[in-house]
C-alpha positions in Angstrom: -17.0 3.1 18.0 -14.5 5.8 16.9 -13.6 6.6 13.4 -10.6 4.4 13.4 -12.7 1.6 14.9 -15.3 1.9 12.2 -12.5 1.8 9.6 -11.0 -1.4 11.1 -14.5 -3.0 10.9 -14.9 -2.0 7.3 -11.4 -3.2 6.4 -12.0 -6.5 8.0 -14.8 -7.3 5.6 -12.3 -7.4 2.8 -10.8 -10.6 4.2 -14.2 -12.3 3.4 -15.0 -10.3 0.4 -11.9 -11.3 -1.6 -12.9 -14.8 -2.7 -13.6 -15.8 -6.2 -13.2 -13.8 -9.4 -16.2 -12.3 -11.2 -16.4 -13.1 -14.9 -16.0 -10.2 -17.3 -15.0 -11.9 -20.5 -16.9 -9.3 -22.6 -14.5 -6.6 -21.4 -11.2 -8.4 -21.4 -10.5 -8.0 -25.1 -10.4 -4.3 -24.6 -8.3 -3.8 -21.4 -4.8 -4.5 -20.3 -4.4 -7.6 -18.1 -1.8 -8.5 -15.5 -0.5 -12.0 -15.1 -2.9 -14.3 -13.1 -2.1 -15.6 -9.7 0.4 -18.5 -9.6 0.7 -21.5 -7.3 4.5 -21.2 -6.5 6.6 -18.9 -4.3 7.0 -15.4 -5.8 9.6 -13.6 -3.6 11.8 -11.3 -5.6 14.5 -8.8 -4.8 14.3 -6.2 -7.5 17.2 -3.7 -7.9 15.8 -0.3 -9.0 19.2 1.5 -9.0 22.5 1.3 -7.2 20.9 2.5 -3.9 17.3 1.4 -4.1 15.8 -2.1 -4.1 12.3 -3.5 -3.9 11.2 -6.6 -2.1 8.1 -8.3 -3.6 6.0 -11.2 -2.5 2.5 -12.4 -3.1 0.1 -12.6 -6.1 0.1 -16.4 -5.6 -2.3 -19.0 -4.1 0.0 -20.1 -1.3 -1.5 -19.8 2.2 -0.4 -19.6 5.8 -3.7 -21.1 6.9 -6.8 -22.7 5.4 -8.9 -20.5 7.6 -9.8 -16.9 6.5 -7.2 -14.4 7.5 -6.0 -11.0 6.4 -2.6 -12.0 5.3 -3.7 -14.7 2.8 -7.0 -13.2 1.8 -6.0 -9.6 1.4 -2.4 -8.5 1.5 -0.4 -11.4 0.0 -3.2 -12.2 -2.4 -3.0 -8.8 -4.0 0.8 -8.6 -3.8 3.1 -6.6 -1.5 6.2 -4.5 -2.3 8.5 -2.9 0.3 11.6 -0.8 -0.4 15.1 -0.2 1.0 17.2 2.9 0.3 20.8 2.0 1.1 24.2 3.6 1.3 27.3 2.0 2.9 26.2 0.1 6.0 22.9 2.0 6.4 19.4 1.5 5.0 16.1 3.2 5.3 13.4 0.5 5.0 9.9 1.6 3.8 7.4 -0.8 5.5 8.1 -4.2 6.9 5.7 -6.7 5.2 2.6 -8.5 6.6 4.5 -11.3 8.3 7.6 -11.9 10.4 9.0 -14.4 8.0 8.8 -11.8 5.1 10.4 -9.2 7.3 13.2 -11.5 8.3 13.8 -12.3 4.6 14.0 -8.6 3.9 16.4 -7.8 6.7 18.6 -10.9 6.1 19.0 -9.8 2.4 20.1 -6.4 3.5 22.5 -7.7 6.1 24.0 -9.9 3.4 24.8 -6.7 1.6 26.8 -5.5 4.6 24.0 -3.3 6.0 24.0 -3.1 9.8 22.1 0.1 10.7 18.4 0.4 9.9 15.8 3.1 10.0 12.2 2.0 9.3 9.7 4.4 7.8 6.1 3.2 8.2 3.8 4.4 5.6 0.6 4.1 7.7 -1.0 2.0 10.4 -2.7 -0.8 8.5 -1.8 -4.3 9.5 0.1 -5.3 6.3 2.5 -2.4 6.8 3.4 -2.8 10.5 3.4 -6.5 11.2 7.1 -7.0 10.4 8.2 -4.2 12.8 9.2 -6.8 15.4 12.2 -7.8 13.2 13.4 -4.2 13.5 12.6 -3.5 17.2 16.3 -2.7 17.7 16.1 0.1 15.2 14.6 3.6 14.8 11.0 3.4 13.5 9.6 6.7 12.1 5.9 7.4 11.5 3.5 10.3 11.5 2.1 11.3 14.9 -1.3 10.4 13.7 -0.2 6.9 12.9 1.3 6.5 16.4 -2.1 7.6 17.9 -4.0 5.0 15.8 -1.5 2.2 16.5 -1.6 3.0 20.3 -5.4 3.0 20.3 -5.5 -0.4 18.6 -2.5 -2.0 20.2 -4.2 -4.3 22.7 -6.6 -5.7 20.2 -4.0 -6.1 17.5 -1.8 -8.1 19.9 -4.7 -10.3 20.9 -5.9 -10.9 17.4 -9.3 -9.7 18.5 -9.8 -6.8 16.1 -12.3 -7.4 13.3 -9.3 -8.1 11.1 -9.2 -11.5 12.9 -6.1 -13.6 12.9 -3.2 -13.6 12.7 -2.5 -11.4 15.7 0.4 -9.0 15.6 2.1 -9.7 18.9 4.0 -7.7 19.9 3.0 -4.6 18.1 6.1 -2.4 17.8 5.3 1.2 18.0 7.3 4.0 16.3 10.2 5.5 18.2 10.1 8.8 16.4 7.2 10.8 14.9 6.7 13.8 12.7 3.9 15.9 11.3 3.7 17.3 7.8 7.2 16.5 6.6 10.7 15.3 7.6 14.0 14.9 5.8 16.4 12.0 6.3 19.9 11.6 4.9 22.0 8.5 4.0 25.7 9.2 3.7 27.2 12.6 3.4 28.3 14.8 6.2 25.9 17.0 8.2 23.2 16.6 5.6 25.5 17.6 2.8 26.0 15.0 0.0 24.6 11.5 0.2 21.0 10.6 -0.5 18.2 13.0 0.5 15.0 11.2 1.6 11.9 13.3 2.0 9.0 12.1 4.0 5.7 13.8 3.4 2.4 13.2 5.1 -0.7 13.3 2.9 -4.3 12.3 3.5 -4.8 9.8 0.8 -6.1 6.3 1.6 -5.4 6.9 5.3 -5.0 10.2 7.3 -1.6 9.2 8.6 -0.2 8.2 5.1 3.5 8.9 4.5 5.0 8.9 1.0 8.8 9.2 0.3 10.3 11.4 -2.4 13.8 10.8 -3.6 14.4 14.0 -5.5 17.8 13.1 -6.9 16.2 10.0 -8.5 12.9 11.8 -9.3 11.1 8.9 -7.7 8.0 8.7 -5.5 7.5 5.8 -3.1 3.8 6.1 -2.9 2.8 3.7 -0.1 -0.9 3.0 -0.5 -1.8 6.3 -2.1 -1.8 4.6 -5.5 -2.6 0.9 -6.2 -2.7 -1.3 -9.3 -5.4 -2.3 -10.2 -7.5 0.2 -8.1 -7.3 1.7 -4.7 -8.6 -0.2 -1.7 -10.9 2.2 -0.1 -11.2 2.6 3.7 -11.9 6.2 4.7 -15.1 6.6 2.7 -16.1 9.9 4.0 -12.7 11.4 3.0 -12.8 10.1 -0.6 -13.2 13.6 -2.1 -10.3 14.8 0.0 -8.2 11.8 -1.3 -9.0 12.7 -4.9 -8.1 16.3 -4.4 -4.9 15.4 -2.7 -4.0 13.0 -5.4 -4.3 15.9 -7.9 -2.1 18.0 -5.7 0.5 15.2 -5.4 0.6 14.8 -9.2 1.6 18.5 -9.4 4.7 18.0 -7.3 7.6 18.7 -9.6 10.3 16.6 -8.0 9.3 13.1 -9.3 8.4 11.5 -12.6 8.2 7.8 -11.6 6.1 6.0 -8.9 6.7 2.8 -7.0 3.7 1.6 -4.9 3.4 -0.9 -2.1 0.7 -2.8 -4.0 1.3 -3.0 -7.7 2.3 -5.1 -10.7 5.8 -6.6 -10.1 6.6 -6.3 -13.8 6.0 -2.6 -13.7 8.0 -2.2 -10.5 10.9 -4.1 -12.0 10.8 -1.8 -15.1 11.3 1.3 -13.0 7.7 2.1 -11.9 4.7 3.9 -13.2 4.4 7.4 -14.6 2.1 10.1 -13.3 -0.9 8.7 -15.2 -1.0 6.2 -12.3 -2.1 9.0 -10.0 -4.7 10.2 -12.5 -6.1 6.6 -12.7 -6.5 6.5 -8.9 -8.1 9.9 -8.7 -10.4 9.2 -11.6 -11.6 5.9 -10.1 -12.3 7.5 -6.7 -14.2 10.4 -8.3 -16.2 8.1 -10.6 -17.2 5.9 -7.7 -18.4 8.8 -5.6 -20.3 10.3 -8.5 -21.8 7.0 -9.5 -23.0 6.0 -6.0 -26.4 7.7 -6.5 -27.1 5.9 -9.7 -29.7 3.2 -9.6 -27.5 0.5 -11.0 -24.3 1.4 -9.0 -24.0 -1.8 -7.0 -24.2 -3.9 -10.1 -21.7 -1.9 -12.1 -18.4 -3.7 -13.0 -14.9 -2.3 -12.4 -14.6 -1.3 -16.1 -17.3 1.3 -15.6 -15.1 3.2 -13.2 -11.5 2.3 -14.3 -12.0 1.4 -17.9 -10.2 4.4 -19.4 -7.1 3.6 -17.3 -7.3 -0.1 -18.1 -7.6 0.6 -21.8 -4.5 2.9 -21.7 -2.6 0.4 -19.6 -2.1 3.0 -16.9 -3.0 0.1 -14.7 -3.6 -3.6 -15.6 -6.4 -5.8 -14.4 -5.3 -8.3 -11.8 -8.4 -10.5 -11.4 -8.6 -10.5 -7.5 -9.1 -6.7 -7.7 -12.6 -7.3 -9.0 -13.6 -8.4 -5.5 -11.8 -5.3 -4.1 -14.1 -3.3 -6.4 -17.2 -5.1 -5.0 -16.0 -4.3 -1.5 -15.3 -0.6 -2.4 -18.8 -0.3 -3.9 -20.5 -1.4 -0.7 -18.6 1.1 1.4 -19.0 4.0 -1.1 -22.7 3.3 -1.3 -23.1 3.3 2.5 -21.7 6.9 2.6 -22.4 8.5 -0.8 -25.3 6.5 -2.1 -29.0 7.2 -2.1 -30.3 7.5 1.4 
């Protein structure tokens, strides 16, 4: 099995790992808490400014199926945000949701605003970021070259629903129509790249080697994809965790953004304009603490607060209870690579 195949296998375990919530009442009087999951629909269209909107769904108990599946038991359970940068009749859509229905809601909302021309930017190859691409198969879809390679390698299994993610299948898998390496600049409005909205795509190895983030320098905003996550990062590429932490520190030093909007975060924070750069520090600190702690005898029994407690007490992130099970999943993977042999 290749590296990406092993990663898919590891990711698939999350569907079964995210179940109940571990009790940590002794800690909760000292940390910042997010609202608990609700049992009603949660779709929101969140205006960030006059040319950027967020679409949010999830953090509820509603299900597509009573059977275990990656949409209900991972993506939607933790909450998903996507974004659209728009000008006139054009929009750049950053990721297309875990389901066709969600992507149709996203596109219909934009069409209701008079938008008729779409460019999709895919942050990375994971299922919850590519499943809605079918709704935009008449549009340009931009992704890193590495992401295209990974999607191509997995295409048949994804379309059959036979990867270790299990159901639901993504059929058809819509591949990107344009790729880049390193960086790429898009423009909305203006003439010949002058004026309008400058949209900078940057590839960075955090969370996934094909990860793309978007910088909107005029707004001083970073659309961070899965490089940052609230409550804590969902780990996949365990051998690269030190690289991820290093690249997070580098990303924090970029001088052209102050606020951060993630794909998996607290909807209240997103609606308030996003997170500050302490969000990046929280993610890097968690990764480094996990790697350093993996050789300690009690590592597999250590609660989330032992690794993210400082950020939780400062409210850099807030505890959303399902992320306790993500932490258990992360520990197992980190221990397998960085623990005592």
